[in-house]
C-alpha positions in Angstrom: 39.9 -78.2 -257.0 40.4 -79.6 -253.6 43.3 -77.1 -253.0 41.1 -74.2 -254.0 38.3 -75.3 -251.8 40.6 -75.6 -248.7 42.1 -72.2 -249.4 38.8 -70.5 -249.6 37.7 -72.2 -246.4 40.8 -71.0 -244.6 40.3 -67.5 -245.9 36.7 -67.6 -244.7 37.6 -68.8 -241.3 40.3 -66.1 -241.0 37.8 -63.4 -242.0 35.3 -64.7 -239.4 37.9 -64.7 -236.7 39.0 -61.1 -237.5 35.4 -60.0 -237.5 34.8 -61.6 -234.1 37.8 -60.0 -232.7 36.8 -56.6 -234.0 33.3 -57.1 -232.5 34.7 -58.1 -229.2 37.0 -55.1 -229.1 34.1 -52.8 -229.9 32.0 -54.3 -227.1 34.8 -53.8 -224.6 35.4 -50.3 -225.7 31.7 -49.5 -225.4 31.5 -51.0 -222.0 34.5 -49.0 -220.8 33.0 -45.8 -222.1 29.7 -46.5 -220.5 31.4 -47.3 -217.2 33.4 -44.1 -217.3 30.4 -42.0 -218.2 28.1 -43.4 -215.4 28.1 -41.6 -211.9 29.4 -43.4 -208.8 26.7 -44.2 -206.3 27.8 -44.3 -202.6 26.9 -47.3 -200.6 23.9 -46.9 -198.3 25.2 -45.5 -194.9 25.3 -47.8 -191.9 24.6 -46.5 -188.3 27.7 -46.6 -186.0 27.2 -48.3 -182.7 29.4 -47.4 -179.7 30.3 -49.7 -176.8 29.8 -48.0 -173.4 30.1 -49.1 -169.8 26.9 -48.7 -167.8 26.4 -48.4 -164.0 23.0 -48.5 -162.3 22.1 -45.5 -160.2 20.9 -46.7 -156.8 19.5 -44.0 -154.4 20.6 -44.4 -150.8 21.5 -42.5 -147.7 25.2 -41.6 -147.7 27.3 -39.7 -145.2 29.8 -37.7 -147.3 33.4 -37.4 -146.2 35.2 -34.1 -146.2 38.9 -34.5 -147.0 41.4 -31.9 -145.8 45.0 -31.7 -144.7 46.1 -30.7 -141.2 48.8 -30.7 -138.6 49.0 -32.6 -135.4 49.5 -30.5 -132.3 49.7 -31.2 -128.6 46.9 -29.8 -126.4 49.3 -29.6 -123.5 52.7 -27.9 -123.9 55.0 -25.9 -121.7 57.9 -23.7 -122.4 60.9 -24.3 -120.1 62.5 -21.0 -119.1 64.9 -20.0 -116.4 63.5 -17.6 -113.8 67.0 -16.6 -112.7 70.3 -16.1 -114.5 73.4 -18.2 -113.8 75.5 -21.2 -114.9 74.0 -24.6 -115.6 75.8 -27.0 -113.3 73.9 -30.2 -114.0 71.4 -31.6 -116.6 69.2 -34.7 -116.5 70.2 -37.5 -118.8 66.8 -37.2 -120.5 67.3 -33.5 -121.2 67.8 -33.9 -124.9 65.7 -33.7 -128.1 63.0 -36.3 -127.8 63.8 -37.2 -124.2 61.0 -38.7 -122.2 60.6 -37.2 -118.7 58.2 -37.8 -115.9 56.2 -35.4 -113.8 58.3 -33.8 -111.0 61.6 -34.9 -112.5 64.6 -32.6 -112.0 65.6 -31.4 -115.5 68.4 -28.9 -114.8 70.2 -27.2 -111.9 71.6 -23.6 -112.0 74.5 -22.7 -109.7 72.7 -22.1 -106.4 75.7 -20.5 -104.5 74.4 -16.9 -104.7 70.8 -17.9 -104.0 71.9 -20.0 -101.0 73.9 -17.0 -99.6 70.9 -14.8 -100.0 68.8 -17.4 -98.2 71.3 -17.6 -95.3 71.3 -13.8 -94.9 67.5 -13.8 -94.9 67.4 -16.4 -92.2 69.9 -14.4 -90.1 67.8 -11.3 -90.5 64.8 -13.4 -89.6 66.5 -14.4 -86.3 67.4 -10.8 -85.5 63.8 -9.7 -86.2 62.4 -12.4 -83.8 65.0 -11.5 -81.1 64.0 -7.8 -81.4 60.4 -8.8 -81.2 61.0 -10.7 -77.9 63.1 -7.8 -76.5 60.5 -5.2 -77.3 57.9 -7.4 -75.7 59.8 -7.6 -72.5 60.5 -3.9 -72.5 56.8 -3.2 -72.9 56.0 -5.3 -69.9 58.6 -3.5 -67.8 57.3 -0.1 -68.9 53.8 -1.1 -68.0 54.9 -2.3 -64.5 56.8 1.0 -63.9 53.7 2.9 -65.0 51.6 0.9 -62.5 54.1 1.6 -59.7 54.2 5.3 -60.6 50.4 5.5 -60.5 50.3 3.9 -57.1 52.9 6.4 -55.8 50.8 9.2 -57.3 47.7 8.0 -55.5 49.6 7.9 -52.2 50.9 11.5 -52.8 47.4 12.6 -53.6 46.0 11.1 -50.4 48.8 12.7 -48.4 48.0 16.0 -49.9 44.3 15.5 -49.1 45.1 14.8 -45.4 47.2 17.9 -45.1 44.3 19.9 -46.6 41.9 18.3 -44.0 44.4 19.1 -41.1 44.6 22.7 -42.2 40.9 22.9 -42.3 40.7 21.8 -38.6 43.4 24.3 -37.7 46.1 21.6 -37.0 48.2 21.8 -40.1 50.1 24.7 -41.7 50.0 26.2 -45.2 53.7 25.3 -45.8 53.0 21.6 -45.1 50.0 21.7 -47.5 52.1 23.3 -50.2 54.8 20.6 -49.8 52.2 17.8 -50.0 50.6 19.4 -53.0 54.0 19.8 -54.8 54.8 16.1 -54.1 51.4 15.1 -55.6 52.0 17.2 -58.7 55.4 15.7 -59.2 53.9 12.2 -58.8 51.3 13.0 -61.5 54.1 14.3 -63.8 56.0 11.0 -63.2 52.9 9.1 -64.2 52.8 11.0 -67.5 56.4 10.2 -68.1 55.8 6.5 -67.6 52.8 6.6 -69.9 55.1 8.1 -72.6 57.6 5.4 -72.0 54.9 2.7 -72.4 53.8 4.4 -75.6 57.3 4.3 -76.9 57.6 0.6 -75.9 54.4 -0.2 -77.8 55.7 1.7 -80.9 58.9 -0.4 -80.7 56.7 -3.6 -80.5 54.8 -2.5 -83.6 58.1 -1.7 -85.4 59.5 -5.1 -84.4 56.4 -6.8 -85.8 56.8 -4.9 -89.1 60.5 -5.8 -89.2 59.6 -9.5 -88.6 57.0 -9.4 -91.4 59.6 -7.8 -93.7 62.1 -10.5 -92.8 59.6 -13.2 -93.5 59.0 -11.7 -96.9 62.7 -11.6 -97.6 63.1 -15.1 -96.4 60.2 -16.4 -98.7 61.8 -14.5 -101.6 65.2 -16.0 -101.0 63.6 -19.5 -100.8 61.8 -18.9 -104.1 65.0 -17.7 -105.7 66.8 -20.8 -104.5 64.0 -23.0 -105.7 64.1 -21.2 -109.1 67.6 -22.5 -109.6 66.1 -25.9 -110.4 63.7 -26.6 -113.3 61.4 -29.6 -112.9 58.9 -31.2 -115.3 55.3 -30.1 -114.5 53.9 -33.2 -116.3 55.2 -36.2 -118.1 56.0 -35.7 -121.7 58.6 -35.3 -124.4 61.2 -32.6 -124.8 61.7 -30.8 -128.1 63.5 -27.6 -129.3 66.3 -28.3 -126.8 69.1 -25.6 -126.9 71.1 -26.1 -123.8 74.3 -27.8 -122.7 75.9 -28.2 -119.3 78.1 -25.3 -118.2 76.4 -22.7 -120.3 75.5 -19.3 -118.9 71.8 -18.6 -119.2 70.0 -15.3 -118.7 66.7 -14.8 -116.9 63.6 -16.0 -118.8 65.6 -17.6 -121.5 63.8 -20.4 -123.4 65.6 -23.7 -123.0 63.2 -26.3 -124.4 59.6 -27.2 -124.9 57.8 -29.9 -123.0 54.8 -31.5 -124.8 52.4 -34.2 -123.8 52.3 -36.8 -126.6 49.2 -38.5 -125.2 46.9 -35.4 -125.5 47.0 -34.6 -129.2 44.7 -32.7 -131.6 44.7 -31.9 -135.3 44.2 -28.5 -136.8 43.0 -28.3 -140.3 41.6 -25.5 -142.5 38.5 -25.8 -144.7 36.6 -23.5 -146.9 33.7 -21.4 -145.7 31.2 -23.5 -147.7 32.5 -26.7 -146.1 32.4 -25.0 -142.7 28.7 -24.2 -143.2 28.0 -27.9 -143.8 29.3 -28.7 -140.3 26.9 -26.3 -138.5 23.6 -27.4 -136.9 20.3 -25.6 -137.0 21.3 -23.2 -134.2 24.6 -22.3 -136.0 26.8 -24.3 -133.6 29.7 -26.5 -134.8 28.7 -30.2 -134.6 31.0 -32.8 -133.0 31.5 -34.6 -136.2 33.7 -37.8 -136.1 37.2 -37.3 -137.6 39.7 -39.8 -138.8 43.3 -38.9 -139.6 45.9 -41.0 -141.5 49.6 -40.8 -142.1 51.3 -42.8 -144.8 54.5 -44.2 -143.2 56.3 -46.3 -145.7 53.5 -48.6 -146.6 51.9 -48.6 -143.1 48.9 -46.5 -142.7 48.9 -44.9 -139.2 45.4 -43.8 -138.3 43.6 -42.3 -135.4 40.0 -41.1 -134.7 38.6 -38.2 -132.8 35.8 -35.6 -132.9 35.6 -31.9 -133.7 36.0 -29.8 -130.6 36.1 -26.2 -131.7 37.0 -23.7 -134.4 39.3 -20.7 -134.4 38.1 -17.3 -133.1 39.0 -15.6 -136.4 39.8 -16.4 -140.0 43.5 -15.3 -139.5 45.5 -12.6 -141.2 45.8 -13.3 -144.9 43.8 -16.5 -144.6 40.5 -17.7 -145.9 38.0 -20.3 -144.7 38.0 -21.6 -141.1 40.5 -23.3 -138.9 39.0 -26.4 -137.2 40.4 -28.3 -134.2 39.6 -31.9 -133.5 40.5 -33.9 -130.4 42.1 -37.3 -130.9 41.6 -40.3 -128.8 44.3 -43.0 -129.1 47.2 -41.8 -131.3 49.8 -44.6 -131.6 52.7 -43.5 -133.7 51.7 -39.9 -134.1 53.9 -37.0 -133.1 53.2 -33.2 -132.8 54.0 -31.6 -136.1 52.9 -34.5 -138.3 51.2 -33.5 -141.6 48.2 -35.7 -142.0 45.2 -36.3 -144.1 41.9 -35.5 -142.3 38.6 -37.2 -143.1 35.5 -35.6 -141.6 32.2 -37.5 -141.7 29.4 -35.0 -142.6 25.7 -35.5 -141.8 24.0 -38.1 -143.9 22.4 -37.1 -147.3 19.2 -38.8 -148.3 18.2 -40.1 -151.7 21.6 -39.7 -153.5 23.4 -41.9 -156.0 27.2 -42.5 -155.8 28.6 -42.8 -159.3 32.0 -42.2 -161.0 32.8 -38.6 -161.6 33.1 -39.4 -165.4 29.3 -39.7 -165.7 28.8 -35.9 -165.2 29.6 -33.2 -167.7 30.1 -29.5 -167.3 26.4 -28.7 -167.7 25.3 -31.0 -164.9 23.8 -33.7 -167.2 24.3 -37.5 -167.5 23.6 -39.9 -170.3 21.2 -42.8 -169.5 20.3 -45.8 -171.6 16.8 -45.4 -173.2 14.6 -47.3 -175.5 16.1 -49.3 -178.4 19.6 -49.0 -176.8 19.8 -45.2 -177.5 21.2 -42.6 -175.1 19.1 -40.0 -173.4 20.3 -36.9 -171.6 19.1 -36.3 -168.1 19.6 -33.2 -165.9 20.8 -34.0 -162.4 22.0 -32.1 -159.3 25.6 -32.4 -158.1 25.4 -32.7 -154.3 29.0 -33.6 -153.4 32.3 -34.7 -154.9 34.0 -37.6 -153.2 37.4 -38.2 -154.6 36.8 -39.9 -158.0 33.1 -40.2 -157.4 30.2 -37.8 -157.3 26.9 -37.8 -155.2 24.1 -36.8 -157.5 20.3 -36.8 -157.4 17.7 -36.1 -160.1 14.1 -36.8 -161.0 13.7 -40.3 -162.5 17.4 -41.2 -161.8 16.7 -44.1 -159.5 17.3 -47.5 -161.2 18.5 -46.0 -164.5 21.6 -47.2 -166.3 24.1 -44.3 -166.6 27.1 -44.1 -168.9 30.2 -44.3 -166.7 32.7 -42.9 -169.1 31.6 -40.0 -171.3 33.4 -39.0 -174.5 32.8 -36.3 -177.1 31.5 -38.9 -179.4 28.5 -39.8 -177.2 25.3 -37.8 -177.0 21.6 -38.0 -176.9 20.1 -40.3 -179.5 23.3 -42.3 -180.1 22.8 -46.0 -180.3 25.2 -48.0 -178.1 26.1 -51.5 -177.1 25.9 -51.9 -173.4 28.8 -53.5 -171.4 27.6 -54.8 -168.0 28.6 -57.3 -165.3 32.3 -57.5 -165.7 32.7 -56.2 -169.3 34.7 -53.4 -167.9 38.2 -53.8 -166.5 38.4 -55.8 -163.3 40.0 -54.1 -160.3 43.3 -55.3 -158.9 43.1 -58.2 -156.4 43.1 -57.2 -152.8 45.5 -59.9 -151.6 48.4 -61.5 -153.4 50.8 -64.4 -152.7 54.5 -63.6 -152.5 57.5 -65.7 -153.4 60.1 -66.4 -150.7 62.7 -64.1 -152.3 60.2 -61.2 -152.7 58.9 -61.6 -149.1 62.5 -61.6 -147.7 63.3 -58.5 -149.7 60.3 -56.6 -148.4 60.8 -57.8 -144.8 64.5 -56.6 -144.9 63.5 -53.2 -146.1 60.9 -52.7 -143.4 63.2 -53.9 -140.6 66.0 -51.5 -141.8 63.7 -48.5 -141.9 64.7 -46.4 -138.8 62.1 -43.7 -139.4 59.2 -46.1 -139.1 57.5 -46.3 -135.6 57.9 -49.6 -133.8 54.2 -50.3 -133.5 53.7 -49.8 -137.3 56.8 -51.8 -138.1 55.4 -54.8 -136.0 52.1 -54.5 -137.8 53.6 -54.5 -141.2 56.0 -57.4 -140.5 53.0 -59.4 -139.2 51.1 -58.8 -142.5 54.2 -59.7 -144.6 54.5 -63.0 -142.6 51.0 -64.2 -143.7 50.3 -66.4 -146.7 48.5 -63.6 -148.6 49.6 -60.0 -148.3 47.5 -56.9 -149.2 48.4 -55.8 -152.7 48.2 -52.2 -151.7 50.8 -52.7 -148.9 53.2 -54.4 -151.3 52.9 -51.7 -153.9 53.6 -49.0 -151.4 56.7 -50.6 -150.0 58.1 -51.4 -153.4 57.4 -47.9 -154.6 59.7 -46.6 -151.8 62.3 -49.3 -152.6 62.4 -48.2 -156.1 61.4 -51.7 -157.3 
């Protein structure tokens, strides 16, 4: 009985376990079917927040800078040409490309033999003309004396004739005597006429001698100029360029030998558009004397000079557009005629404009500003000027607003953003850096070995490299040219 009871209990428990297993499998199967039959529900959307850099628009009075490129030219230049032909017998030591000459210095000498011979002949002709003038003067005096004597003799003959006429009237003289006296008086009058003609011829010879003397003086002056033209001197102190002459060369008349330029009187010529030109005119349409600054990047050393606008070109130029502007420069250390420079012209001040990065503006002339609840708003503004990577803008309600500095296609009106201010953006590169001894020596050696760099600029750069802290911009420029 006990065995039967335990066997039945085991069968009962096994049946209960199987039932429970079947029930559990049915529950799992039903749950899986229900899960597969139900629709998936998306999670509730969450608004995306973008991080943006903001800059505050401050309205102020700003003088824009007009940037252009120009060429340095000399306001005083002279072409050296030979007035006469001949062989070059001597040249000054400074007569070479880049030679420095002083005012009045003898630059070259052309063989003066022919010119000296012509001058000697002209001087001899001048002596002959003066001798002829003296001779004709003395001949004129003698002719006048002979005329005076002949006139006296004619008066005596006329008085003798009158006495014979009186004697005949009183019955004392005879007709033959009267006729002889009258014939003598007529002959005396004819002699006076002859002497007058001789005086006239003497006066004509005097006039001709004076004309010959004047002609001789002209020939002498011409010969002296021809002799002087065999030498070429510097009209002013300056620098020689475009030299194409050697000693012993045969040159022709009016041949160009070199150019003399004054390196102290420089100006810059640069071309701007017509719109930019209109900004430099005053109310009466005259070009203003706006301040100008030129710069030349010379291996890490910025050469710069200042000046003012002096004039503009008379015409636009064949095949050109815009206007050609000239500006006179004051002190120009290191600059040479022909340098290609960057020109910065300071325009008249603009009132109530904000200077912001150019990335704040889109093609439609709008900017994004931070509004209520950290959401962006679109604002229409007026583009006044572009200044490199910045823009000058103005608009109604722009003052004091926070503007998005870097616009992307994802940003627009109504977008919620997270503002980054006060150094959240990238920090600019430090202005001054410290150099190691090895790096400083390498930069110094490169600057000292640069032969194209002006001495003044080289001294200035070496002085900056010798300081404890060196401008980072200077170091980067030198290393970029070193290839480091």
